[in-house]
C-alpha positions in Angstrom: 136.3 95.6 95.3 133.9 93.4 97.2 133.4 95.1 100.0 132.3 98.5 97.7 129.9 96.3 96.1 128.3 94.9 99.5 128.3 98.8 100.2 126.6 99.5 96.9 123.9 97.1 97.7 123.4 97.9 101.0 122.3 101.3 100.0 120.1 101.1 97.4 118.4 98.3 98.9 117.9 100.5 102.0 116.6 103.8 99.0 114.2 101.1 97.6 112.9 100.1 101.2 112.9 103.8 102.2 110.6 105.0 99.0 107.9 101.9 99.5 105.0 103.3 102.2 105.1 102.5 105.7 101.8 99.9 106.0 102.0 97.3 109.0 99.9 95.0 107.0 99.7 95.9 103.5 96.7 96.1 103.2 95.8 99.1 102.2 97.8 102.3 101.5 96.3 105.9 101.5 97.4 108.7 99.5 95.7 111.2 102.2 98.3 114.1 102.1 99.8 116.1 105.7 98.3 115.0 108.5 97.3 118.8 109.2 94.6 118.2 107.0 93.8 115.0 108.9 89.8 114.7 110.6 90.8 113.0 114.4 90.3 109.3 115.3 88.1 110.5 117.6 85.3 112.0 115.1 86.1 108.5 113.3 85.1 106.1 116.2 82.1 109.0 117.1 80.9 108.3 113.2 80.9 104.9 113.3 79.6 104.3 117.1 76.9 106.3 115.7 76.7 103.5 112.6 76.5 100.7 115.9 80.1 100.1 115.5 82.1 98.9 118.4 86.1 99.9 118.1 88.6 98.2 120.2 91.2 100.7 118.8 92.5 102.8 115.7 95.9 103.2 114.7 97.1 104.5 111.7 98.9 102.4 109.0 99.5 103.1 105.8 98.4 106.6 105.8 94.6 105.4 106.5 92.8 104.4 110.0 92.9 101.2 110.6 90.5 100.3 113.3 89.8 97.1 115.0 86.0 96.7 116.0 83.0 95.2 115.7 80.2 95.7 112.9 77.0 96.6 113.2 76.7 93.3 112.0 78.3 91.2 115.0 81.3 90.8 113.5 85.1 91.3 114.5 86.8 92.5 111.5 90.3 95.0 111.1 89.3 97.7 108.5 90.8 100.8 106.9 90.0 104.5 106.6 90.7 107.2 104.5 91.5 110.1 107.5 90.4 113.0 105.5 87.0 111.7 104.0 86.6 108.8 106.9 85.1 106.5 104.4 85.6 103.7 104.3 88.3 101.5 102.1 88.7 97.8 103.0 86.8 95.5 105.8 88.2 91.8 106.7 88.0 89.3 109.0 90.5 86.8 109.9 92.4 87.5 106.8 88.8 87.0 104.7 88.0 90.5 102.2 84.6 91.8 103.0 84.6 94.6 101.8 87.1 96.5 99.2 86.6 99.7 97.8 87.3 99.9 94.1 90.9 101.1 92.9 92.2 100.3 96.6 
């Protein structure tokens, strides 16, 4: 009986964690739809470069594009952008939130 209880608890826990969106930092999660509808990371990097950013790294995190780079003001930051609209959603520097779009 105890084995059955432990097994049931394990199944419930696994189902709970499987339904949570993947996000390494938990800072932002985007409802961005299928990746086939996303703009490319290259387009985002080019857009940011035109705006004066320096992008060191970009990756997908929580359904968003996560960018590590330097802002035009010279701040080294971690920033999240919506992959469909490329809208800036969140920017932080060493744990300090510099910008967070309402609703995110």
